[in-house]
N, C-alpha and C positions, 0 to 999 in steps of 0.2 A: 269412368271419366265422362261419357255422354250424359249420365244421370246428374252428376255434379255440375257439369257445365249448363245443363238445362235449368237446374235449380237456381244457379247464379244468374243466368240470363233472365229468368222469370222475375226474380226479386228486383234486379236493377231496373227492369222494364216497368214494374209496378211503381217503384219509388220515384223514378224519373218521370213517369206519367204524372204523378202528383206534383212534382216540381215544375214541369213544363206547362201544365194546364194553367197554373197561376201566371206564368209569363205571358201566355197567349191572352188570358183575360186582362192582364195589366195593359197590354198593347191595344186592346180593342174596347173595353168597357169600364174598367175600374175607375178611371179618372173622373168621368162625369158622375158616377154613382157615389163615390166616397169622398170626392173633393169638388163638390158642385160650385163652390164659390170661386174657384180658380178659372182662368182662361183655359181653352182646350189644350194649349201647349203646356201650361203650368200643371194642369190636371194630369196629363200624361207623364210629365216629369215626376210628379208626386207619386203616381202609381209605380213608376220604375224605381223610385227610392224604396218603397215597400218591397219590391221585387229584390232589390240589392241586399236588404236585410237578411234574406235567406242565405246569401253567400257569406255574410259576416258571421252568421251562426254556424256555418259548416266547419270551420277550424275548431270551434269550441266543441262541436259534436265529435270531431275526430279525436280530440284529446280525451273526452269522456269515454267514448266507445273504444278508442284505442287502448286506454287503460284496461277496460274490461276484456278486450280481445287478447292483450298480452298477458294478463293475469289469470283469466278464467277460461279463455278459449275463443276461437273464432265463431263457433256456432251460436252462442248466446247473443252476440252482436247482431247477427242476421235476424233474429226473432224480435228483439227489443226495438231496433231501429225501424223495422218495417211497421210495427205496431204504432210507434210514435208518429211517423210520417203519415200513415193512413188515417189515423184519428184526427190529426191536425187538418188534413186536406178536406175531409168530410165536414169538419167544423167551419171551414172557410165558406162553404156553400150555404151555411146557415146564418151567417152574420147579416143582420139587417143593414140596409143602405143608410147613408147620412141623413136622408130625409125622415127616417123613422126614429133613430136614437142619437142623432147629432154626432159630436166629436168622438163618442165611444166607438162608432163604427170603424173609422180608420185606425184607432188604437187597438181594437180587437184584431183587425186585419194584420197589423204589425206584429202582434204577439203570436198569432197563429203562423204567420210566415216565418218567424224566428224558430218556432218549434219544428216546422217543416225542414228548415235548413239544419237544425240540430240532428234530426233523424237521418237525413241524407248524408251528413258528415260522417256518420258511423257506417252507413250502408256500404259505401264503395270499398273500404278497407276489408271488411268482412267478406264481401262477395268475391273480390279478386284473390284473396288469400285462400279461400276455399278451393279454387281451381289451381292457383299457382303452387300451393304446397302439396297438392295431390299429383300434379302433372309430371310426367317424365321430363327430364331436363331438355332433351332434344326437341320437344314439342310444347315447351312451356308457354311460349308466346301465342301459339295457336289456341291452346285450351283456355288461356287467360284472356283471350280476345272475346270470348262469348259474353262475359259481363259487360264488355264495351259495346256489344250489339244492343244490349238492353236499353240504353238511352235512345237509340234510334227507334226501337219499337215503342217505347214510352212516348216519344214525341209524336209518332204517327198516330198512336191511339188518342192522345190528347187532342191533337189538331184535327183528327178525323171526326171525333165527336163534336168539336167546335164547328167544323165545316158543315156537318150534317144539320146541326141546329141552326147555324147561320143561314143555310140555304132553305130550310123548311119553315122558319119562323119569320114573322115580320120584325122590323127594327124594334118596335115597342115591346113585343113579346120576348125577344132576345135580351133586351136590356132589363126587363122586369124580372124574368125568372129563367130564361133559357140558358144564360151563362152559368147558372148554379148547377145544372144537371151534371156536367162532367165532374164536379167536385163530389156530389153525392154518389155518383157511380163508382168512385174510387173505393168504396167500402167492399164491393164484391171481389175484385182482384186482391185486395189486401188480405181478406179472410182466406182466400185460396192460397195465397203465398205463405201465410202463417202455417197453414196445414202442411204444405209441401216442405217447409223448412224445419218443422218440428222433428222430422225423422232423419235429418242429415247427420252423417258421422263427423266427428271432430277430425281435423287434419293430422296426418301422421307426424308432420314436422313439429307441430305444437306439442304433441304427446311425448316427443323425444326430449323436450327442454326440461332440464332438472334444476335450473337456476333462474327462475323467473325474476324479472326486474321488479324491485319493490315499487318504484315510481318511474314508469317507463318514460314519461315526458322529460324528467330530469336527466335521464341517461341520454335521450335523444338530443337535447339541447347541449349537453356537455360534450358528447362524443361525435355527434352527427349534425351539429348545427349548420355547418357549411353546406352539407348535402341537402338539408331541408330547404335552405334559402335558394340554392341553385335549382332544385327541383321546382319550387314555387315560381321562380322567374322563368324557367323553361316552359312550364305549362300555361303561363299567363296568356300567351299568344293563342293557344287552342281555345281557351275559354272566351277570349275577346272576339275571335273570328266567329265561333259558333253562336254566341248570343247576339252578335251584330246581325247575322243573317237570319236567325230564327225568332228574334224578339224585336230588335230595333227596326228591322226592315219592314215588319208588319205595320208598325205605327207610321213609319215614313211613307210607305206606298199608299196606305189607305187614307191618311190624313193630308199629306202634302201633294200626292200625285192623283188622288181620286180613284185609285185602283180598288175594285171591289174586294171585300173580305174573302169571298169564295175563290177568286182568281189567285190572290196572294197566298192563301193557305195551301192551295193546290200546288203552286210553284215550289214552296218551301218543302212540303211533304214529299213531292217527287224527288227532290234532291236528297232529302234525308233517307229515303228508301235506297237510293243508289249507294249512299255512304254506308248504310248498314250492311248491304250485300258485299261491299268491298272489304269490310273489316277482317274477316278470317283470311282472305287471300293475302292482304298486306301483312297480317301477322305471320303467315308462313314465310314471307320474305324476311321478317325479323328473326325467325329461327334460322334461316339460311345465311343471311348476311350481317346480322347483328341489330341490336336495338337502336344504337346511336346513329348509324347512317340513315335509317328511315326517319328518325326524328329531325335530323338536320335537313334532309330533303324536303319533308313536309313543311317545316317552318320556312324554308327558303321559298317554296312555292307560294305559301300564303303571303309572304312579304312582297313578292313580285305581283301578285294578283289583286291586291286590295284596291289600287286605283282603277284598274279596268273593271273591277266588280261594281264600284259605286257608279261608274259611268253607265254600265249596263242596267243597273237598278233604276237610274234616273230616266231611262227611256220610257218606262211605263209599259213596255211591250212584254207580254207574258213569256214568250220564248227567250228573249234576251235576258230578262230578269232571272229566269230559270238557269240559264247558262252561267250567269254571274254567280249565283248562289252555289251551283254545282261545283264550279271550279274552286271556290273557297272551301267547301266541305270535303272535297277530295284532298286538298292540302292538309286540312285539319285531321282527317282520319289517317293519313299517312303517318302523322305523329302519334295519334292516340291509339291506334290499333295495337301498338306494342307496349304502351305505358303500363298496362296491368301486369306485365311481366317485368318491365324495366324497374319500376319504383320498388317493388318488394325485393328485387335482387340487390338493390343498393344498400339495404339495411340487414343487420344480423337478426336472426329469427326471434330472439328474446324481446326485441323492441320493434319488430317489423310492422305490426299493426298500427302502432302510434306513428312511427316515422313516415311510412308510406302515406297514411291517411292525412297527416298534418301537411306534408309537402303538397299532396294533391289538392287539398282544400284551400290552402293559402294561395295557391295559383288561381283558384276561383275568385278569391277576394280581389286580387290584383287585376285579373283580366275580365271576370264576369260581372262583378257587382257594379262597377262604374261604367262599363261600356254602353249599356242602353241609355243611361243618363247623359254621359258625355256626348255620345253620338247624336242624341236628340237635340241637345243644346247647339252643337256644331252645325247640324243640318238646318236649324232654324235661322242661323245668321249667315248662311251662304246662299249661293244662287241655286238654280234648279239642280245642278250636279253638286252633291255634297263632298267636294274635294277634301274639306277639312276632316271628314270622317275617314276617308281613305288614308290621309297622312297619319292620323292618329293610330289607326290599325297597323299601318306599315311600321311605325315606330315601335309598337309593342312587339311585333314579329321580329324585328331586328334585335331588340333586347333579349327575347327568348332564344334567338339563334346563338347569341353570345353565351348564354347560360348552358345550352345544350353542348356547345363546343368545350366547355369546362368540365362536363360530367364524364365519368369513365364509361367504357363499354363493360357490359355485364354478361353477355351471352356466354353460356357454358360451352366448353369444348368437349362434347361427350365422347366417351370411348366407343369403339365399334359395337360392343355389346349393348351399350345404352341406346345407341341409335337404332339397333335392331328392336329393342324393347319399345322405343317410341313408335317405330313403324308398325309394330304389332298392335299397339294401343290404338292407333288411328286407322287401322285396317289398310 
């Protein structure tokens, strides 16, 4: 289990690094470079639209790779999705700016962002099933939480590289070529991840299936459609909160409040590190008390915290901004620490890769794709404190709270022997 968990964590870290580095670049530099005829606000909105295209592609990727995962196995999904996302990310760093090739520049950016999202749409399902279908029932949430640590590591890596470049280069150097370096650097971990994943075993649960679904998506829609929609609605809050504090807040603080890039990236990275460290601990609570109670608690915390969070961000004071972001991410990870066990448990094994992946990534469209665009527009038409953003995020959290309330609990009730096996597996 430690080896499998490490492989899953490394893979999700690499793929989310690719995804997050684009979001950071969209908040900081892509608007002026690829949409120079727009005003600063319109350029940022246009860059966030290309960012949102990745979320639109993710459900399509989950259908494509979910079919592969349910028909051919979980392991092929891990290799192909990583290759697609890594190649697309490196290519983004090679796209000339608008001044060199005109309208072809934003078009290429859009296409590559779509391919990034397509690969990431398959990554999550394969990674979490690798651990969930190997893990003992009594510790499934714990072992499945390691792929959920990957996004935190990917975010810290992406923003750490951006932070180092931002601090070490002039504004002109960063805008001219510095922002491209994190995209080029994605090639190294992608190749390492491909080598690591090529030797992983197939999950025992998949090998036990003798009646594979012919068209998994059709079965999911026909027999599990309500579950997919509820899962998407439930996860929307997590996506909205996460991308509000890690993407929109960067643009808001640097452009509206005049906070330096270095300070803002440091605040966000510090909060994400805490979030990553708390993930396995909260997952243990999910094994002890159930998945649904933690999801309800985290969603309620986010709903209560959104208005205080935007007021703390509006101060422009680094410590207060950090506290606002940290509170939001603690609520977020209280939900998402157990999601990697919760979603697969909602679906039968023969369509699990498709069902869990589609539900997870549809939530990203609802909560993640629109949030930076909507939040930027709302903040532009408000006062110094963007209360409209807080109200918008609170509304999404309340919607998700209702969806979580309608989902069933899935935590297994292990026999004493199974608990002993789980304790032995985790030492």
